[in-house]
C-alpha atoms as a printed R data frame, in Angstrom:
    type eleno elety resid chain resno       x       y      z
1   ATOM     1    CA   MET     A     1   0.000   0.000  0.000
2   ATOM     2    CA   CYS     A     2   1.176   3.513 -0.771
3   ATOM     3    CA   TYR     A     3  -0.256   6.734  0.594
4   ATOM     4    CA   ILE     A     4   0.622  10.182 -0.725
5   ATOM     5    CA   LEU     A     5   2.548  11.575  2.249
6   ATOM     6    CA   LYS     A     6   3.576   8.230  3.614
7   ATOM     7    CA   CYS     A     7   5.394   7.367  0.368
8   ATOM     8    CA   LEU     A     8   7.589  10.454  0.793
9   ATOM     9    CA   ALA     A     9   8.984   9.147  4.063
10  ATOM    10    CA   VAL     A    10  12.224   7.188  4.080
11  ATOM    11    CA   SER     A    11  12.834   4.688  6.846
12  ATOM    12    CA   PHE     A    12  16.053   2.989  7.812
13  ATOM    13    CA   ALA     A    13  16.300  -0.325  9.633
14  ATOM    14    CA   ALA     A    14  19.430  -1.803 11.098
15  ATOM    15    CA   SER     A    15  20.364  -5.113  9.505
16  ATOM    16    CA   GLY     A    16  21.101  -8.282 11.420
17  ATOM    17    CA   VAL     A    17  19.257 -10.885 13.430
18  ATOM    18    CA   VAL     A    18  17.556  -9.900 16.658
19  ATOM    19    CA   ASP     A    19  18.695 -12.193 19.434
20  ATOM    20    CA   LEU     A    20  16.191 -13.515 21.919
21  ATOM    21    CA   PRO     A    21  16.696 -11.659 25.201
22  ATOM    22    CA   GLN     A    22  18.739 -13.828 27.530
23  ATOM    23    CA   ALA     A    23  16.032 -13.576 30.209
24  ATOM    24    CA   LEU     A    24  13.643 -15.286 27.791
25  ATOM    25    CA   ALA     A    25  16.126 -17.980 26.807
26  ATOM    26    CA   GLU     A    26  16.815 -19.160 30.356
27  ATOM    27    CA   GLY     A    27  14.843 -20.057 33.453
28  ATOM    28    CA   THR     A    28  11.822 -22.196 34.244
29  ATOM    29    CA   PRO     A    29   8.763 -22.176 31.940
30  ATOM    30    CA   LYS     A    30   6.918 -20.046 34.520
31  ATOM    31    CA   GLU     A    31   9.751 -17.496 34.627
32  ATOM    32    CA   ARG     A    32  10.031 -17.415 30.855
33  ATOM    33    CA   TYR     A    33   6.267 -16.985 30.557
34  ATOM    34    CA   LYS     A    34   6.305 -13.979 32.883
35  ATOM    35    CA   GLU     A    35   9.240 -12.405 31.037
36  ATOM    36    CA   ALA     A    36   7.561 -12.974 27.663
37  ATOM    37    CA   MET     A    37   4.311 -11.365 28.816
38  ATOM    38    CA   ALA     A    38   6.218  -8.418 30.290
39  ATOM    39    CA   SER     A    39   8.091  -7.878 27.007
40  ATOM    40    CA   LEU     A    40   5.070  -8.308 24.721
41  ATOM    41    CA   ALA     A    41   4.614  -4.590 24.044
42  ATOM    42    CA   ASP     A    42   8.300  -3.824 23.406
43  ATOM    43    CA   ALA     A    43   9.414  -7.023 21.681
44  ATOM    44    CA   PRO     A    44   6.233  -8.757 20.423
45  ATOM    45    CA   LYS     A    45   7.842 -11.138 17.923
46  ATOM    46    CA   GLU     A    46  10.361 -12.434 20.425
47  ATOM    47    CA   ALA     A    47   7.707 -12.711 23.134
48  ATOM    48    CA   ILE     A    48   5.309 -14.647 20.898
49  ATOM    49    CA   SER     A    49   8.127 -16.962 19.811
50  ATOM    50    CA   THR     A    50   8.941 -17.676 23.447
51  ATOM    51    CA   LEU     A    51   5.290 -18.373 24.285
52  ATOM    52    CA   GLN     A    52   5.056 -20.754 21.333
53  ATOM    53    CA   LEU     A    53   8.194 -22.536 22.445
54  ATOM    54    CA   ILE     A    54   7.137 -23.058 26.046
55  ATOM    55    CA   CYS     A    55   3.611 -24.011 24.907
56  ATOM    56    CA   THR     A    56   5.176 -26.708 22.716
57  ATOM    57    CA   THR     A    57   7.205 -27.951 25.662
58  ATOM    58    CA   GLY     A    58   4.051 -28.317 27.762
59  ATOM    59    CA   TYR     A    59   3.399 -25.057 29.658
60  ATOM    60    CA   ALA     A    60  -0.395 -24.723 29.610
61  ATOM    61    CA   ARG     A    61  -0.626 -21.002 30.487
62  ATOM    62    CA   ALA     A    62   1.404 -20.120 27.394
63  ATOM    63    CA   CYS     A    63  -0.963 -22.148 25.215
64  ATOM    64    CA   ASP     A    64  -3.953 -20.425 26.803
65  ATOM    65    CA   ARG     A    65  -2.544 -16.941 26.137
66  ATOM    66    CA   LEU     A    66  -1.682 -17.858 22.566
67  ATOM    67    CA   GLY     A    67  -5.275 -18.976 22.138
68  ATOM    68    CA   TYR     A    68  -6.467 -15.551 23.272
69  ATOM    69    CA   PHE     A    69  -3.963 -13.694 21.100
70  ATOM    70    CA   SER     A    70  -4.887 -15.778 18.047
71  ATOM    71    CA   PHE     A    71  -8.602 -15.223 18.585
72  ATOM    72    CA   LYS     A    72  -8.224 -11.459 19.050
73  ATOM    73    CA   GLY     A    73  -5.381 -10.945 16.569
74  ATOM    74    CA   ILE     A    74  -3.046  -9.483 19.194
75  ATOM    75    CA   GLU     A    75   0.584  -9.412 17.984
76  ATOM    76    CA   ILE     A    76  -0.266 -12.467 15.870
77  ATOM    77    CA   ASP     A    77  -2.528 -13.139 12.885
78  ATOM    78    CA   GLN     A    78  -6.189 -13.464 13.797
79  ATOM    79    CA   ASP     A    79  -7.009 -17.137 13.306
80  ATOM    80    CA   THR     A    80  -9.996 -18.757 15.008
81  ATOM    81    CA   ALA     A    81  -8.943 -22.299 14.069
82  ATOM    82    CA   GLN     A    82  -5.506 -21.688 15.562
83  ATOM    83    CA   ALA     A    83  -7.094 -20.243 18.702
84  ATOM    84    CA   ILE     A    84  -9.172 -23.407 19.103
85  ATOM    85    CA   SER     A    85  -6.016 -25.485 18.668
86  ATOM    86    CA   TYR     A    86  -4.114 -23.537 21.329
87  ATOM    87    CA   TYR     A    87  -6.991 -23.634 23.810
88  ATOM    88    CA   SER     A    88  -7.454 -27.367 23.195
89  ATOM    89    CA   GLN     A    89  -3.760 -27.900 23.870
90  ATOM    90    CA   ALA     A    90  -4.029 -25.923 27.107
91  ATOM    91    CA   VAL     A    91  -6.966 -28.108 28.196
92  ATOM    92    CA   GLN     A    92  -5.040 -31.270 27.389
93  ATOM    93    CA   LEU     A    93  -2.183 -29.965 29.520
94  ATOM    94    CA   GLY     A    94  -4.506 -29.582 32.497
95  ATOM    95    CA   GLN     A    95  -5.618 -25.941 32.218
96  ATOM    96    CA   SER     A    96  -9.294 -26.648 32.886
97  ATOM    97    CA   LYS     A    97 -10.334 -22.979 32.879
98  ATOM    98    CA   SER     A    98  -9.377 -22.878 29.186
99  ATOM    99    CA   LEU     A    99 -12.516 -24.952 28.575
100 ATOM   100    CA   VAL     A   100 -14.626 -21.810 28.960
101 ATOM   101    CA   SER     A   101 -12.502 -19.826 26.510
102 ATOM   102    CA   LEU     A   102 -12.529 -22.770 24.123
103 ATOM   103    CA   GLY     A   103 -16.311 -22.945 24.316
104 ATOM   104    CA   LYS     A   104 -16.665 -19.226 23.614
105 ATOM   105    CA   VAL     A   105 -14.429 -19.421 20.538
106 ATOM   106    CA   GLN     A   106 -16.353 -22.453 19.300
107 ATOM   107    CA   LEU     A   107 -19.582 -20.481 19.727
108 ATOM   108    CA   SER     A   108 -18.146 -17.671 17.609
109 ATOM   109    CA   SER     A   109 -17.289 -20.157 14.846
110 ATOM   110    CA   HIS     A   110 -20.791 -21.718 15.013
111 ATOM   111    CA   ASN     A   111 -19.426 -25.054 16.166
112 ATOM   112    CA   TYR     A   112 -22.392 -25.442 18.468
113 ATOM   113    CA   GLU     A   113 -22.096 -29.056 19.555
114 ATOM   114    CA   ALA     A   114 -18.390 -28.693 20.352
115 ATOM   115    CA   ALA     A   115 -19.102 -25.464 22.257
116 ATOM   116    CA   GLN     A   116 -21.788 -27.165 24.332
117 ATOM   117    CA   ARG     A   117 -19.446 -30.059 25.125
118 ATOM   118    CA   SER     A   118 -16.666 -27.691 26.200
119 ATOM   119    CA   LEU     A   119 -18.946 -25.630 28.432
120 ATOM   120    CA   LEU     A   120 -20.535 -28.707 29.989
121 ATOM   121    CA   ALA     A   121 -17.039 -30.057 30.648
122 ATOM   122    CA   ALA     A   122 -16.137 -26.752 32.316
123 ATOM   123    CA   SER     A   123 -19.238 -27.034 34.480
124 ATOM   124    CA   ALA     A   124 -18.294 -30.604 35.402
125 ATOM   125    CA   GLN     A   125 -14.905 -29.272 36.514
126 ATOM   126    CA   GLY     A   126 -16.697 -26.937 38.927
127 ATOM   127    CA   LEU     A   127 -16.148 -23.800 36.826
128 ATOM   128    CA   GLN     A   128 -19.239 -21.684 37.450
129 ATOM   129    CA   LYS     A   129 -18.310 -19.438 34.536
130 ATOM   130    CA   GLY     A   130 -19.001 -22.416 32.278
131 ATOM   131    CA   ASP     A   131 -22.550 -22.570 33.654
132 ATOM   132    CA   ALA     A   132 -23.008 -18.835 33.080
133 ATOM   133    CA   VAL     A   133 -21.688 -18.814 29.514
134 ATOM   134    CA   LEU     A   134 -23.781 -21.866 28.583
135 ATOM   135    CA   ALA     A   135 -26.930 -20.295 30.049
136 ATOM   136    CA   TRP     A   136 -26.147 -17.037 28.221
137 ATOM   137    CA   ALA     A   137 -25.649 -18.925 24.944
138 ATOM   138    CA   HIS     A   138 -29.079 -20.524 25.372
139 ATOM   139    CA   ALA     A   139 -30.718 -17.217 26.304
140 ATOM   140    CA   THR     A   140 -29.237 -15.272 23.392
141 ATOM   141    CA   GLY     A   141 -29.540 -17.951 20.725
142 ATOM   142    CA   ARG     A   142 -25.768 -18.228 20.388
143 ATOM   143    CA   LEU     A   143 -26.043 -22.020 20.483
144 ATOM   144    CA   GLY     A   144 -27.827 -21.979 17.138
145 ATOM   145    CA   PRO     A   145 -30.361 -24.803 16.779
146 ATOM   146    CA   LEU     A   146 -29.378 -26.100 20.219
147 ATOM   147    CA   SER     A   147 -30.470 -22.867 21.905
148 ATOM   148    CA   ASP     A   148 -33.348 -22.867 24.396
149 ATOM   149    CA   PRO     A   149 -34.122 -19.386 25.787
150 ATOM   150    CA   ARG     A   150 -36.690 -20.950 28.139
151 ATOM   151    CA   LEU     A   151 -33.767 -22.722 29.780
152 ATOM   152    CA   GLY     A   152 -31.202 -19.948 29.459
153 ATOM   153    CA   PHE     A   153 -32.913 -17.009 31.136
154 ATOM   154    CA   PRO     A   154 -34.073 -18.866 34.261
155 ATOM   155    CA   ALA     A   155 -30.597 -20.361 34.605
156 ATOM   156    CA   LEU     A   156 -29.008 -16.905 34.377
157 ATOM   157    CA   VAL     A   157 -31.463 -15.480 36.901
158 ATOM   158    CA   GLY     A   158 -30.669 -18.353 39.271
159 ATOM   159    CA   LEU     A   159 -26.928 -17.793 38.946
160 ATOM   160    CA   ALA     A   160 -27.307 -14.033 39.439
161 ATOM   161    CA   THR     A   161 -29.497 -14.541 42.497
162 ATOM   162    CA   ALA     A   162 -26.917 -16.947 43.947
163 ATOM   163    CA   GLY     A   163 -24.288 -14.195 43.672
164 ATOM   164    CA   SER     A   164 -22.419 -15.389 40.586
165 ATOM   165    CA   ARG     A   165 -20.514 -12.424 39.154
166 ATOM   166    CA   ASP     A   166 -20.453 -13.961 35.675
167 ATOM   167    CA   GLY     A   167 -24.136 -14.839 35.956
168 ATOM   168    CA   GLN     A   168 -24.979 -11.251 36.909
169 ATOM   169    CA   MET     A   169 -23.001  -9.667 34.082
170 ATOM   170    CA   LEU     A   170 -24.198 -12.117 31.443
171 ATOM   171    CA   LEU     A   171 -27.814 -11.734 32.596
172 ATOM   172    CA   LEU     A   172 -27.594  -7.995 31.917
173 ATOM   173    CA   ASP     A   173 -25.969  -8.649 28.549
174 ATOM   174    CA   ALA     A   174 -28.680 -11.148 27.579
175 ATOM   175    CA   LEU     A   175 -31.379  -8.633 28.531
176 ATOM   176    CA   THR     A   176 -29.837  -6.037 26.204
177 ATOM   177    CA   ARG     A   177 -30.214  -8.548 23.370
178 ATOM   178    CA   ASP     A   178 -33.837  -9.462 24.110
179 ATOM   179    CA   LEU     A   179 -35.774  -6.452 25.307
180 ATOM   180    CA   SER     A   180 -38.991  -8.475 25.522
181 ATOM   181    CA   GLN     A   181 -37.785 -10.271 28.663
182 ATOM   182    CA   ARG     A   182 -39.199  -9.026 31.950
183 ATOM   183    CA   VAL     A   183 -36.751  -9.761 34.754
184 ATOM   184    CA   ASP     A   184 -36.418  -7.995 38.116
185 ATOM   185    CA   VAL     A   185 -32.737  -7.081 38.196
186 ATOM   186    CA   THR     A   186 -32.830  -4.869 41.304
187 ATOM   187    CA   ASP     A   187 -30.596  -7.147 43.374
188 ATOM   188    CA   THR     A   188 -28.298  -7.815 40.412
189 ATOM   189    CA   LEU     A   189 -27.782  -4.098 39.865
190 ATOM   190    CA   ASP     A   190 -27.174  -3.565 43.584
191 ATOM   191    CA   GLN     A   191 -24.513  -6.267 43.661
192 ATOM   192    CA   LEU     A   192 -22.794  -5.070 40.493
193 ATOM   193    CA   HIS     A   193 -22.687  -1.517 41.816
194 ATOM   194    CA   THR     A   194 -21.111  -2.876 45.000
195 ATOM   195    CA   ARG     A   195 -18.556  -4.743 42.908
196 ATOM   196    CA   HIS     A   196 -17.883  -1.566 40.955
197 ATOM   197    CA   ALA     A   197 -17.376   0.380 44.177
198 ATOM   198    CA   ASP     A   198 -14.751  -2.224 45.101
199 ATOM   199    CA   GLY     A   199 -12.909  -1.525 41.839
200 ATOM   200    CA   ASP     A   200 -14.430  -4.137 39.522
201 ATOM   201    CA   ALA     A   201 -14.091  -2.637 36.032
202 ATOM   202    CA   LYS     A   202 -15.939  -5.526 34.362
203 ATOM   203    CA   ALA     A   203 -18.963  -4.790 36.540
204 ATOM   204    CA   ALA     A   204 -18.848  -1.182 35.345
205 ATOM   205    CA   GLU     A   205 -18.725  -2.333 31.723
206 ATOM   206    CA   ALA     A   206 -21.782  -4.561 32.176
207 ATOM   207    CA   LEU     A   207 -23.726  -1.735 33.838
208 ATOM   208    CA   LEU     A   208 -22.778   0.795 31.151
209 ATOM   209    CA   LYS     A   209 -24.102  -1.313 28.309
210 ATOM   210    CA   TYR     A   210 -27.250  -2.316 30.168
211 ATOM   211    CA   TYR     A   211 -28.141   1.250 31.126
212 ATOM   212    CA   ARG     A   212 -27.526   2.533 27.595
213 ATOM   213    CA   VAL     A   213 -29.532  -0.143 25.793
214 ATOM   214    CA   VAL     A   214 -32.365  -0.751 28.244
215 ATOM   215    CA   GLY     A   215 -32.778   2.784 29.545
216 ATOM   216    CA   HIS     A   216 -33.167   1.765 33.192
217 ATOM   217    CA   ALA     A   217 -34.045   4.558 35.621
218 ATOM   218    CA   ARG     A   218 -30.798   4.043 37.549
219 ATOM   219    CA   GLY     A   219 -28.769   4.664 34.414
220 ATOM   220    CA   THR     A   220 -28.815   8.443 34.545
221 ATOM   221    CA   LEU     A   221 -26.300  10.444 32.524
222 ATOM   222    CA   ALA     A   222 -24.429  11.221 35.732
223 ATOM   223    CA   ALA     A   223 -24.343   7.526 36.709
224 ATOM   224    CA   ARG     A   224 -23.053   6.502 33.290
225 ATOM   225    CA   ASP     A   225 -20.438   9.239 33.410
226 ATOM   226    CA   ARG     A   226 -19.192   7.960 36.787
227 ATOM   227    CA   LEU     A   227 -19.039   4.397 35.481
228 ATOM   228    CA   LEU     A   228 -17.103   5.590 32.450
229 ATOM   229    CA   GLN     A   229 -14.401   7.010 34.728
230 ATOM   230    CA   THR     A   230 -13.704   3.597 36.265
231 ATOM   231    CA   GLU     A   231 -10.024   2.718 36.408
232 ATOM   232    CA   GLY     A   232  -9.221  -0.389 34.384
233 ATOM   233    CA   LEU     A   233 -12.042   0.021 31.884
234 ATOM   234    CA   ARG     A   234 -11.031  -1.402 28.498
235 ATOM   235    CA   ALA     A   235 -10.215   1.193 25.823
236 ATOM   236    CA   LYS     A   236 -12.856  -0.304 23.526
237 ATOM   237    CA   ILE     A   237 -15.539   0.314 26.156
238 ATOM   238    CA   GLN     A   238 -14.250   3.790 26.989
239 ATOM   239    CA   VAL     A   239 -14.457   4.814 23.329
240 ATOM   240    CA   GLU     A   240 -17.751   3.135 22.441
241 ATOM   241    CA   GLU     A   241 -19.657   4.050 25.594
242 ATOM   242    CA   GLY     A   242 -18.029   7.480 25.592
243 ATOM   243    CA   LEU     A   243 -19.488   8.135 22.138
244 ATOM   244    CA   TYR     A   244 -22.978   7.046 23.156
245 ATOM   245    CA   LEU     A   245 -22.812   9.123 26.332
246 ATOM   246    CA   ALA     A   246 -21.682  12.170 24.326
247 ATOM   247    CA   ARG     A   247 -24.670  11.650 22.034
248 ATOM   248    CA   ASP     A   248 -27.073  11.494 24.952
249 ATOM   249    CA   GLN     A   249 -25.524  14.394 26.864
250 ATOM   250    CA   ASN     A   250 -25.520  16.899 24.004
251 ATOM   251    CA   PRO     A   251 -26.713  15.659 20.586
252 ATOM   252    CA   ALA     A   252 -26.142  19.034 18.947
253 ATOM   253    CA   GLN     A   253 -22.438  18.983 19.869
254 ATOM   254    CA   PHE     A   254 -21.841  15.288 19.201
255 ATOM   255    CA   TRP     A   255 -19.727  16.009 16.134
256 ATOM   256    CA   LEU     A   256 -17.175  17.872 18.268
257 ATOM   257    CA   ALA     A   257 -17.090  15.271 21.054
258 ATOM   258    CA   SER     A   258 -16.818  12.401 18.573
259 ATOM   259    CA   GLU     A   259 -13.794  13.966 16.884
260 ATOM   260    CA   GLU     A   260 -11.998  14.198 20.196
261 ATOM   261    CA   ILE     A   261 -12.926  10.678 21.312
262 ATOM   262    CA   VAL     A   262 -12.258   8.832 18.049
263 ATOM   263    CA   ARG     A   263  -9.078  10.611 17.025
264 ATOM   264    CA   ALA     A   264  -7.591  10.104 20.492
265 ATOM   265    CA   ALA     A   265  -8.494   6.401 20.514
266 ATOM   266    CA   PRO     A   266  -5.710   3.790 20.544
267 ATOM   267    CA   ASN     A   267  -4.972   2.418 17.086
268 ATOM   268    CA   ASP     A   268  -6.522  -0.961 17.828
269 ATOM   269    CA   VAL     A   269  -9.792   0.714 18.846
270 ATOM   270    CA   PHE     A   270  -9.887   3.473 16.220
271 ATOM   271    CA   ALA     A   271 -11.787   1.472 13.577
272 ATOM   272    CA   ARG     A   272 -14.494   0.457 16.019
273 ATOM   273    CA   GLY     A   273 -14.802   4.011 17.317
274 ATOM   274    CA   LEU     A   274 -15.122   5.467 13.820
275 ATOM   275    CA   ALA     A   275 -17.767   2.885 12.879
276 ATOM   276    CA   VAL     A   276 -19.776   3.674 16.026
277 ATOM   277    CA   ALA     A   277 -19.520   7.419 15.328
278 ATOM   278    CA   ALA     A   278 -20.870   6.768 11.826
279 ATOM   279    CA   LYS     A   279 -23.738   4.721 13.241
280 ATOM   280    CA   ILE     A   280 -24.687   7.561 15.576
281 ATOM   281    CA   ASN     A   281 -24.184  10.461 13.184
282 ATOM   282    CA   LYS     A   282 -22.964  10.248  9.573
283 ATOM   283    CA   ASN     A   283 -21.969  13.936  9.567
284 ATOM   284    CA   ALA     A   284 -19.584  13.338 12.463
285 ATOM   285    CA   TYR     A   285 -18.062  10.423 10.536
286 ATOM   286    CA   VAL     A   286 -17.584  12.615  7.462
287 ATOM   287    CA   ARG     A   287 -15.651  15.238  9.417
288 ATOM   288    CA   ILE     A   288 -13.346  12.674 11.035
289 ATOM   289    CA   VAL     A   289 -12.601  10.982  7.707
290 ATOM   290    CA   GLN     A   290 -11.855  14.382  6.172
291 ATOM   291    CA   MET     A   291  -9.313  15.086  8.905
292 ATOM   292    CA   GLU     A   292  -7.674  11.678  8.646
293 ATOM   293    CA   LEU     A   293  -7.393  11.757  4.848
294 ATOM   294    CA   ARG     A   294  -6.174  15.353  4.812
295 ATOM   295    CA   GLU     A   295  -3.330  14.372  7.130
296 ATOM   296    CA   LEU     A   296  -2.430  11.585  4.682
297 ATOM   297    CA   GLY     A   297  -2.196  14.125  1.861
298 ATOM   298    CA   TYR     A   298  -5.495  13.631  0.081
299 ATOM   299    CA   ALA     A   299  -7.291  16.650 -1.411
300 ATOM   300    CA   VAL     A   300 -10.525  16.460  0.576
301 ATOM   301    CA   GLY     A   301 -11.653  20.047 -0.020
302 ATOM   302    CA   GLN     A   302 -12.934  22.433  2.618
303 ATOM   303    CA   THR     A   303 -13.878  21.119  6.048
304 ATOM   304    CA   SER     A   304 -17.542  20.177  6.001
305 ATOM   305    CA   PRO     A   305 -19.916  17.789  7.746
306 ATOM   306    CA   TYR     A   306 -21.366  16.851  4.358
307 ATOM   307    CA   MET     A   307 -20.146  14.386  1.779
308 ATOM   308    CA   ASN     A   308 -18.944  16.337 -1.261
309 ATOM   309    CA   ARG     A   309 -17.159  15.557 -4.515
310 ATOM   310    CA   PRO     A   310 -13.584  16.216 -3.341
311 ATOM   311    CA   LEU     A   311 -14.099  13.959 -0.336
312 ATOM   312    CA   ILE     A   312 -15.759  11.238 -2.424
313 ATOM   313    CA   ARG     A   313 -12.827  11.319 -4.847
314 ATOM   314    CA   SER     A   314 -10.386  11.147 -1.936
315 ATOM   315    CA   ILE     A   315 -12.197   8.209 -0.328
316 ATOM   316    CA   ASN     A   316 -12.181   6.375 -3.669
317 ATOM   317    CA   ALA     A   317  -8.460   7.104 -4.097
318 ATOM   318    CA   PHE     A   318  -7.760   5.909 -0.562
319 ATOM   319    CA   CYS     A   319  -9.720   2.720 -1.221
320 ATOM   320    CA   ARG     A   320  -7.681   2.093 -4.378
321 ATOM   321    CA   ASP     A   321  -4.406   2.711 -2.537
322 ATOM   322    CA   ALA     A   322  -5.525   0.341  0.209
323 ATOM   323    CA   GLY     A   323  -6.686  -2.354 -2.203
324 ATOM   324    CA   GLN     A   324 -10.284  -1.995 -1.050
325 ATOM   325    CA   GLU     A   325 -11.945  -0.941 -4.310
326 ATOM   326    CA   ARG     A   326 -14.599  -3.662 -4.100
327 ATOM   327    CA   ALA     A   327 -15.676  -2.702 -0.579
328 ATOM   328    CA   CYS     A   328 -15.933   0.954 -1.596
329 ATOM   329    CA   LEU     A   329 -18.147   0.340 -4.646
330 ATOM   330    CA   TYR     A   330 -21.267   0.438 -2.484
331 ATOM   331    CA   GLY     A   331 -21.065   4.180 -1.850
332 ATOM   332    CA   PRO     A   332 -19.115   6.349  0.639
333 ATOM   333    CA   LEU     A   333 -21.789   6.201  3.355
334 ATOM   334    CA   LYS     A   334 -22.738   2.540  3.066
335 ATOM   335    CA   SER     A   335 -21.911   0.309  6.032
336 ATOM   336    CA   LYS     A   336 -19.481  -1.887  4.083
337 ATOM   337    CA   THR     A   337 -17.534   1.117  2.847
338 ATOM   338    CA   ILE     A   338 -17.474   2.769  6.255
339 ATOM   339    CA   LYS     A   339 -16.092  -0.388  7.880
340 ATOM   340    CA   ALA     A   340 -13.476  -0.849  5.143
341 ATOM   341    CA   VAL     A   341 -12.315   2.773  5.342
342 ATOM   342    CA   ALA     A   342 -12.239   2.663  9.159
343 ATOM   343    CA   ARG     A   343 -10.243  -0.576  9.132
344 ATOM   344    CA   GLU     A   344  -7.695   0.732  6.618
345 ATOM   345    CA   LEU     A   345  -7.303   4.084  8.373
346 ATOM   346    CA   ALA     A   346  -6.620   2.195 11.599
347 ATOM   347    CA   GLN     A   347  -3.983   0.131  9.789
348 ATOM   348    CA   VAL     A   348  -2.300   3.255  8.426
349 ATOM   349    CA   ARG     A   349  -2.198   4.754 11.907
350 ATOM   350    CA   THR     A   350  -0.298   1.693 13.196
351 ATOM   351    CA   GLU     A   351   2.227   1.984 10.365
352 ATOM   352    CA   LEU     A   352   2.969   5.702 10.614
């Protein structure tokens, strides 16, 4: 790929082979695992190589992490089949909690029977999270033809009532996906707020989504704003929920807030943030794309919240440069084009 300003830059790389840090080449598997995880951000290739090596030699935690990285595409190619392989290896090596992760990945790949087996096996191992994920899969239809919402929702309510953190969070998530369900979640909300007060960021994330989608009386703008300030909140949630809160706080000024939120987002969250901004307000999306393409050297014309000919030409040129002509044939404001442009802009940001 070649972009107008980017192609003018000249980069120099030192030649030679990068040696594996000595700390990663020596020590017990547990020590090498810790060193590899600590060096992941600064030396990702070496860290991943070390994790693969100690996974091969039988260290289950390394296999489990590689499963997660493969599924999410973190410092390694996104590959669901490879993620399943790594998680399966971790299970075989005795990492029983990997059964839940394995089941979730199998759900995402529509391997319903295998997912059910994995989650039932997790439950048999005493992993309550397996019970919660299986109940959630039934409630939300994620088990495909095996799904039984009549089984899933009562099971989730029972888990939440019994104090299961996973049951409480997944109950709220399931309710955001089926607004026809009538469930008294007073105690669940109370307990999740208590967890949040104790520093549980995942509890805050569950509450944020539930309040936004369902519109519960406790989910005031002030309450959502407080939840959004929770330390440890994932960047993806901060950006996505931040955009929706900005919309609800001041719709007329959303275009300004969205520019600040999306353009300040980490590179791995940028595409999602831009797509959400487009979903909320196409004019806000147009302005952000103008800014991004202008910085890459494209002639986008005068700043405007409206799609115009110079911007359309620039988007088409960007799509050609990125090898995304087919995705951009649908029109500059179609969902497929927006996602393709957002994805490629995010990729450029990581390369600059």
